[in-house]
N, C-alpha and C positions, 0 to 999 in steps of 0.2 A: 541771926547767924546765918552763914553760909554752907553749902553742902560739905564742902571740905572740911571744914572746922567740925561739923558735926559729927562726921564719921572719925576724925582722929580723936576728939574729945570722948566719944562712946566706947573707942577700942582701947585706949590707954588713959587709966590703968583698968576701967571696970570690967571690959569684956577680954579674957585671955585670948592672946592671939596664936591660935593653933587650929589646924584641921582647914576646912573648906568652909567657903561662903557661897551662897547662892542666890540667884533672882531668877523670876520666872517671866517669860514673854509668851503670852498667847498669840497665836497665828490669826488674829481676828481681821487682818488685812494682808494685802500683797506686800507691805514694807513697814518697816518700824519707823518711829517718827522721833522728833526731837525731844521729847519726854523719856523716851525709852532711851536715848543717848545717855542722859543723865546717869542712868541705871548702869549701862555699860561702862561708862567713865569711873563710876564708883566702885565696880569691880575691879577695874585696873588699879584704882588707888588702893583698894585694899589688898590686891595681889602684892603691891608695891611695898607693903608692911609685914607680909608674911603669909596671908591666906592664900588657899589654892582656889582660883574662881571657877565656879560652874553656872552655866545658863541652861535654864530649862525651857525648852520650847513645849508649849502645853498642848499636845495632841489630844490628851485626854480632857483637860480642864475647859479647853476652848469649845468642847462640844456641850458643856453644861452653860456656861456663860456668868462671869463674874458679876453679881449683883451690887459690887461696891459703889454706893452713892449714884446708881443708875435709876433714873425715874421709871423707867419699863424694862420689861424682858427683853432680852436679845431674840432677834428670830431664829429658828431652828436653822443650824448651819448646814451647807451643802458639804458633804464629806470629800468630794473631789476637788472642791476650792479650796477646804481645810489642808490637803495634802500638797497642793500646789502652794500655797501661802507658806506652808511650813518649811518646805525645802528653800523657798526664797529667804525666808528669814533666818534660817541656819546659815545659809551662804553669807547673808549680810552681817549677822553676828560675827562670823570667822573673819571677814574682810574688815569690819569696824574695829573690833577689838585688835586685829594684827595692826592697824593702823595707829590706833592708840598706844599699843604696845611699843611699836617702833618709836613713836613720838616721844614716849615717856620713858623709853629705854627700861621697859619691863620684862624679864626673862621667862615670867610665869605664863604657860599657855592656858588658853579657856577651854575647859571642857563643855561640850554641849551635849545635852540628853534630851530625849523626848519622853514626857511622862507617862505617854501611853504604853511604854514598855514596862511601867511599873504594875501595870493592872491587866496585861494581855492574859496571863494564866490565872488570874484571881476569880474565885467563885464568889457570887453574890452573897450568899448566905453565910460563908465564912468572914467576908469583909465587914458585913453588918453586924455579926455577932463579936467579931475581935476588935473592931475600929468604932463603931456605933456607940457602943456601950460607954466608952470614955468620954463622950459628950454629953452636957446636959443642956436641956431645952432652955431652961430660964436663963442660963449664961449666955447661950446663942441668941437668944431674942433680945437681950439688953444691949447687944453690940448695936453701935449707933448706925452702921451701914445696912443691918438687916432690919433695925427697928425703923428706919426711915421708910423703907421699902414697904414694910408692913402696913404703915399708915398713910402712904402715899396716894391711896385711892382704891377702887373697886377691885382692880387686879392683885393687889397685894403681892405676895411672892410665892412663886411655884416651888414644889420640891425639888425641881431640878437644880434650881438657882441656890437653894437653900443647902444642896448637897456639895456646892462649889468649895465652900470654906472647908468641908470634911476632907476633900481631895487635897487641897492644897496642905491642910495641915498633915495629912499622910505623907506626900510628898518630902516634907521636911523630915519625917521620921524614917522614911526609907532612905533618903541621903544622909542622914545622921548614921544609920546603921552601915549602909553599904559604903560612905565615902567620908565618914568622919565629918560631916557638916555641922558646924556649930554655931552658924551665923546665917540669918536671912535678912536681905535687905530689900526695900521697895519705896515707892512714894507714899506720902502721908495718907492716901487712901486705902492703902493696904495694912493700916495699924491693926484692924480688927481680926483679919485673915491671919497676919503674923502672930499675933498674940495666942490665937487658937492653936496654932501650929506649936509654939513653945510650950503651952500648957499640956497639949497631947503627947509630946515627946517626954515631958516630965513624968506624966502618968503611966506611958506606956513602956519607958527604958529606965525611969528614974535617973534620967540625966539632965544637967542644966545646959540649955542652950539659948540663944540670944536672937534679938531682932534689932534692926535698925531702919526707921522710916527718915526720909529727908523731905524737904519742902518741895512741893509739886513746881514745875515751870509753868508760869502763868502769862497770859497775854495781857495787853494793855487793858483789858476790861475785867480783868481779874479771873479770867476762865482758864481751866488748865488746859495744856495743849492736848488734844486726843482726838481719836477717830469719831466717837460718839458725840463729841462738842462740835466737830465740823471745821475744826481749825488746826488739824494735823499738819505738821511739816514733816513730810516724809523724807526719809534719808535715801531713796533710791534716785539714781542718777538723773531720770527724767524730771525729778522735782529740784534740782540742784539750784536753777536759777531762782525759783521761787525763795529758797532757803537763804541764797546771797541777799536778794532784796529785802527779806526781812531782817537779816543781822545788820545790813548796812543802813537801814533806817530805823533802828532801835533808838528809842528816846534817850537822850543823855543822863536824864535821873536813873535809868535803869541799867546803864552799860557796865558800871562797875561790878554789880552784883552777878551779871552774866558772865564777866571775865573770871570771877572768883569760883563759880558754880560750874562753867564749862571749860576751863583751860588747865594746863599744869604751870601756868606762870606763878611765880612767888609774889607774895603780897607787896613787897617793896617794888618789884617790876611793875605790877599794875598799878601803884600808887604814883610811879614815875610816869606811865603811860597817861594816866587820867590829868597830871599836870600838864603834859605837852598838849593833851586834848582841849584843856580849859584856856590853853592860850590862843589856839585857832579852832574853835569849835566847828567852824564851816568845812574844816579839812575832814573831819569826822575820823580822826586817827584812832579812837579807841575802838569805832566800830569796825575799822578795816582790820585793826589788830585781831579783833575777835573772829572776823570773818575768816582770815587766813588761818587762824589756828584749828578753826571748826573743819575748814576744808581739807586741811593735813590729816586730821583724825577721823573725817568721815569718808572721804573720797581719796585721800592719799595725795592730794594735790598741793603744790606748792605755789606761793605768790598769787593766789587766785583773785585776790582785790583789786590787783593792779592790772591784770591781763587786759579787762575790757575797757580801761580808761580812755584809750584812743577813740572809742565810740562817742564819748560825751564831748570830745573835742572838734567833732566834725561838725562844721558849721556850712551853711547853705552854699555859699560861694565855692568852698572846697570841694562840696559833694557834687556841684554841677560840672566840675572840671576834672572829677576823677575817670579814669579810664576803666573799662571792663576788667582789664588785667589786676588793676589796682584793688578793685574790689573784689576778686577772686582771692588775691593776696591776703586782704583783711580778713575774709571769711577762715583763712587758714590760721592766722595769727590768733584770733579771738577764741573764747571759749566755745565749744561746738554747741552748747546749750542756749546760746543766744542767737544762733543761727537757724532761721526756720525756711526750709525748702519746701515749697508748695507747688501745685500745678498751676498753669496759668488760668485755669477755668475756675480756681478757688476764688470766693468773694472775700474781700478783705474783712466783712464782718465775722466771717468763719474762722478767718486767722485770729482776730481779736478774741473771740469767745473762747480759744485755747488758752488765753492768757488771762483774760479777765472772766468774771462769774457770771454776767448776765448783760442782756441786751441793754437795760435800765441804766447799769453803770456805765455803758460805753456811752448811751446817750448823755448822761450827765457830763462825763469827761469831754464829749464833744462841745457842749453848751458852755463849758467853764474854759474852753481852749486847753484843754489838758490832753490832746493828742496831736502830735506834731509829726508830719511826714516829710523827710528830706529836710528837716530843720523849718518846716513851715506850718503854722497853726492851720487847722482846718475844721470847719463847722459841719462838713457833709464827706462822707466816705469816698463818694464818687469823684472829689477833687484830688483823689490820689494819683500821682503820676509815677510811672517806672522810669528809672534811670537806665539807659541802654536797653531798654525793652525788658529788664529783667530784675533790676535791684531796686530796693527800697529801704530807707532808714526809718523805723517806726519808734517813736519815742511816746512813751504812755506816762503823764505825770513827771516828776522831777528826776526819777531815778532808774525808771524801767526802759531800757533801750534794746531793741532788736533790729538784726539785719535779715531782711525778708529776700528771699532769691525765688523768684518764679520761673520755673521750668517746663 
């Protein structure tokens, strides 16, 4: 089942549609990523059916580190970096949710809170006495995400990490009391934390609250998208090109699930798109549709998949006959994230290392004929030539094309 169906089946009729729904986002990096986008979209979907959406930016919980299915403890965070990340993620939540709300015609605004504000005036002894006695060690130790860490090696689980689930549970109780929050959502890796919160609210306030977890977004290797997994597709503007390339290169056998999970398109619309796609799979109709929908919701951008198509049609004969003015006009018409402006003293290998992960990958691409400069395969980077002593069309693999401008 896809995320949308899971949400609607869970809320109607088993979960009463009243009050607020929340999801937490710890500022562990400078940007949210595609996995977080699923949760933001789900907040918007639930707002569509009557809930008031709340996003928690975890200024407190990030200092402890969520141990959920992590093989080792996070490093002690830098508080200055946390504050910088927190503000960036708050801004990103406002922007992305705003784009989603505009796209999905959702009138309910997103409320953003920092859970550090829940604890600023809290005294340690009072908190441990009031909250700690509601948790039973045997129950916590039996949670999968804690049990796995306890048995993962010599390091085990620190008290700091162990306390994370207690803070997340208290967040739910605080939101229930102050904001009538009756529902918490998250990825399936948050099941243990969410159920702990539901149990705590029931014990503390004798109220019934609910939790929904949805399948994690996974890559082609079955790994979840995330920072600690090293495969995060960040939502910041500087990562936009990488996001586009990923979406446009999705495998045909997974594209329907992504359309269901990541868009507002109705199921009959998606079925129609998939039929068109099957008739001409080389045109990647479904991938372009997904890309356009996400670019609108993440960046507020229209028709993004088609914008750079002119680059793919530029053959060598045409390139050699283009004037400098034509290159400048081209740079204005295409997405700014595919135009790379660098100093003439910059070596081409340095430019490539900004686009690809390692020198070994670049060597492999050169050996396989996977790098084209001005529509001509090269096996050595010193074969590169500038057009008008300034411009270069760089193609890496089948679908990654950049316009380089040396100044």
